[in-house]
C-alpha positions as CSV (number, residue, x, y, z in Angstrom):
1,M,108.8,67.4,53.2
2,T,110.2,63.9,53.6
3,V,113.5,63.1,52.0
4,D,114.9,59.6,51.7
5,V,118.7,59.6,51.1
6,L,120.6,56.5,50.4
7,T,124.3,56.7,51.0
8,H,126.9,54.7,49.2
9,D,127.3,52.4,52.2
10,E,123.6,51.7,52.4
11,E,123.5,51.0,48.6
12,T,126.2,48.4,48.7
13,A,124.9,46.8,51.9
14,S,121.4,46.3,50.6
15,A,122.1,45.3,47.0
16,P,125.2,44.9,45.0
17,A,125.8,47.6,42.4
18,P,125.8,46.6,38.8
19,A,129.3,46.4,37.3
20,S,128.5,49.1,34.7
21,A,127.2,51.6,37.2
22,P,129.8,54.2,38.2
23,E,130.5,54.8,41.9
24,V,128.6,57.7,43.4
25,P,130.1,59.6,46.3
26,A,127.9,60.0,49.4
27,A,127.4,63.7,48.8
28,E,126.0,63.0,45.4
29,A,123.8,60.1,46.4
30,P,120.4,59.8,44.7
31,V,117.5,61.5,46.4
32,T,114.0,60.1,46.5
33,E,111.4,62.7,47.5
34,S,107.8,62.1,48.5
35,A,106.8,65.7,48.0
36,S,107.7,68.3,45.5
37,P,111.3,69.6,45.5
38,S,112.2,72.8,47.2
39,S,112.5,76.0,45.2
40,E,116.4,75.7,45.2
41,G,116.3,72.1,44.0
42,S,119.0,71.0,46.4
43,P,118.4,68.1,48.8
44,E,117.9,68.8,52.5
45,P,120.4,67.5,55.0
46,A,119.9,64.0,56.3
47,A,119.6,65.3,59.9
48,E,116.1,66.7,59.1
49,E,114.8,63.4,57.6
50,E,112.0,63.1,60.1
51,A,110.6,66.0,62.1
52,P,110.0,65.2,65.7
53,K,106.4,65.1,66.9
54,P,105.2,68.3,68.6
55,K,105.1,68.0,72.3
56,R,101.9,68.6,74.4
57,G,101.4,71.8,76.4
58,R,102.7,75.3,75.9
59,P,105.9,75.8,74.0
60,K,108.9,76.9,75.9
61,G,111.7,79.3,75.1
62,A,111.7,81.5,72.0
63,T,108.2,80.4,70.9
64,A,106.6,81.3,74.2
65,S,104.6,84.5,74.6
66,T,106.7,87.6,74.6
67,A,104.1,89.5,76.6
68,K,105.5,91.2,79.6
69,K,104.7,89.2,82.8
70,T,103.2,91.3,85.6
71,R,104.3,90.5,89.1
72,T,101.4,90.4,91.4
73,V,101.5,90.8,95.2
74,E,98.9,89.1,97.4
75,L,98.1,91.2,100.4
76,I,95.0,90.4,102.4
77,L,93.6,93.1,104.6
78,T,90.8,92.0,106.9
79,V,88.9,94.6,108.8
80,T,86.4,93.4,111.5
81,G,84.0,95.3,113.6
82,T,81.8,94.6,116.6
83,A,78.3,95.8,117.4
84,D,79.9,98.1,120.0
85,G,81.9,99.9,117.3
86,E,85.3,98.4,118.0
87,W,87.3,97.8,114.8
88,Q,90.4,95.7,114.2
89,A,92.6,95.2,111.2
90,E,94.9,92.3,110.2
91,L,97.3,92.2,107.2
92,K,98.7,89.1,105.6
93,N,101.3,89.0,102.9
94,G,101.0,85.6,101.2
95,S,101.1,83.2,104.1
96,K,103.0,85.6,106.5
97,W,101.2,87.8,109.0
98,V,102.3,91.4,108.8
99,A,100.0,92.8,111.5
100,K,97.3,91.2,113.7
101,G,94.7,92.7,116.0
102,L,95.5,96.4,115.3
103,E,92.7,98.6,116.8
104,I,91.5,101.2,114.4
105,P,88.9,104.0,114.9
106,A,85.5,103.6,113.2
107,A,85.9,107.0,111.5
108,A,89.1,105.7,109.8
109,V,87.2,102.6,108.6
110,S,84.5,104.8,107.2
111,R,86.9,107.1,105.4
112,A,88.9,104.2,103.9
113,A,85.7,102.5,102.7
114,K,84.6,105.7,101.0
115,E,88.0,106.0,99.3
116,L,87.9,102.4,98.1
117,H,84.4,102.1,96.6
118,S,80.9,103.3,97.2
119,D,79.6,99.7,97.3
120,L,81.8,99.2,100.3
121,S,81.1,102.4,102.2
122,G,77.3,101.9,102.3
123,P,77.2,98.7,104.3
124,I,80.1,99.7,106.5
125,D,78.5,103.1,107.3
126,E,75.2,101.2,108.2
127,V,77.1,99.0,110.7
128,I,78.9,102.1,112.2
129,N,75.6,104.0,112.5
130,Q,74.0,101.0,114.3
131,A,76.9,100.9,116.7
132,R,76.6,104.7,117.2
133,D,72.9,104.4,118.0
134,A,73.6,101.5,120.4
135,Q,76.3,103.5,122.2
136,A,74.0,106.6,122.4
137,A,71.3,104.4,123.9
138,K,73.8,103.0,126.4
139,V,74.9,106.5,127.3
140,A,71.3,107.6,127.8
141,A,70.6,104.6,130.0
142,L,73.8,105.3,132.1
143,E,72.9,108.9,132.5
144,A,69.4,108.0,133.7
145,E,71.0,105.6,136.2
146,L,73.4,108.3,137.3
147,E,70.5,110.7,138.0
148,K,68.8,108.0,140.1
149,A,71.9,107.4,142.0
150,K,72.4,111.2,142.6
151,Q,68.8,111.4,143.9
152,A,69.3,108.5,146.2
153,L,72.5,110.1,147.5
154,A,70.7,113.4,148.1
155,E,67.9,111.7,150.1
156,L,70.6,110.1,152.3
157,D,72.1,113.5,153.1
158,V,69.4,114.7,155.4
């Protein structure tokens, strides 16, 4: 609602009052309304003549959301493994390194992956099994080489 209020000073400044018109105090000044009057019928204060334009963006203060804000913590755990079955872990809190290059056993990686989610444990177990097979083949090759070395040594002991 827009209310135009003319005070006594504004009336006399803009046009001289007729001699027969009684003086009206500022509190009882005539009111010109461009909308229907309020239910009480009393004029609104002059301070609320023009409502300020709403600002862009989200409102601040009491009109903002009263939903409880959840504090999130960003921790980044990186687990890396090699084809030989060596695993390392690194932990970062925001931009600060908490731990770097920690050696961890493959069995611990497998257990942790199973605890986290089955979609994680499948691919990780495949990598661990490939590393196990590679190490088993390496052990078999070294055992065969050791047998040859023992035979060569036995032939030298005549």
